[in-house]
C-alpha positions in Angstrom: 0.0 0.0 0.0 1.5 3.3 -1.1 0.7 6.7 0.4 -1.0 9.3 -1.8 1.0 12.5 -2.3 -1.3 14.4 0.2 -1.0 11.7 2.9 1.9 11.8 5.5 4.5 9.1 5.1 6.5 7.1 7.7 9.2 9.8 7.7 6.7 12.5 8.8 7.6 13.7 12.3 3.9 13.9 13.3 3.4 10.2 12.4 6.5 9.2 14.4 5.4 11.2 17.4 1.9 9.7 17.4 3.4 6.2 17.1 5.7 6.9 20.1 2.9 8.3 22.2 0.7 5.3 21.3 3.5 2.9 22.4 3.9 4.8 25.7 0.2 4.7 26.3 0.1 0.9 25.6 3.0 0.3 28.0 1.4 2.5 30.7 -1.8 0.6 30.5 0.1 -2.7 30.7 2.1 -1.6 33.8 -0.8 -0.2 35.7 -0.9 2.9 38.0 2.4 3.8 39.8 2.6 3.1 43.5 2.6 5.9 46.1 6.3 5.3 46.8 7.1 5.8 43.1 5.1 9.0 43.0 6.9 10.3 46.1 10.3 9.3 44.6 9.4 11.3 41.5 8.5 14.4 43.5 11.8 14.1 45.4 13.8 13.8 42.2 11.9 16.8 40.8 12.8 18.9 43.8 16.5 18.0 43.5 16.5 18.8 39.8 15.3 22.3 40.6 17.3 22.9 43.8 20.8 21.5 42.7 21.4 24.2 40.0 20.2 26.9 42.4 22.7 25.8 45.1 25.5 25.6 42.6 24.7 29.1 41.4 24.5 30.3 45.0 27.8 28.8 46.1 29.6 30.0 42.9 28.2 33.5 43.3 29.2 33.7 46.9 32.7 32.5 46.1 33.0 35.1 43.3 31.6 37.9 45.5 34.1 37.0 48.3 37.0 36.8 45.9 36.1 40.1 44.1 34.7 41.9 47.2 31.6 42.8 45.2 28.7 42.4 47.7 25.9 40.4 46.0 26.8 41.3 42.5 27.3 37.7 41.3 25.3 35.8 43.9 21.9 37.1 42.9 22.2 36.6 39.1 23.8 33.2 39.4 21.1 32.1 41.9 18.4 33.3 39.4 20.2 31.6 36.5 20.3 28.4 38.6 16.6 28.6 39.2 15.8 29.1 35.5 18.1 26.2 34.6 16.6 24.0 37.3 13.0 24.8 36.2 13.9 24.2 32.6 15.5 20.9 33.5 12.5 19.8 35.5 10.2 20.7 32.6 12.3 18.7 30.2 12.3 15.7 32.7 8.6 15.8 33.2 8.0 16.0 29.4 10.2 12.9 28.8 8.7 10.8 31.6 
């Protein structure tokens, strides 16, 4: 069976995405609902995904501010950058799960 020119083929990204989503749904139905412990573990991982880059930014900013005697010049922006990076990473992790 060949596709008509106006029908999407196997190389179409939308067709591939629908197939992947269908396979994920099939596996989820076969596995059943996740346990409470698994849900709590996911929440814990999500928290660390957000907090870790923020702490790295905080420590790096404090170190730079102490070394350069610049008050909070580096701490605040690096903490904010860590928060943005952490939230972006969490969003990507949630979208892939």
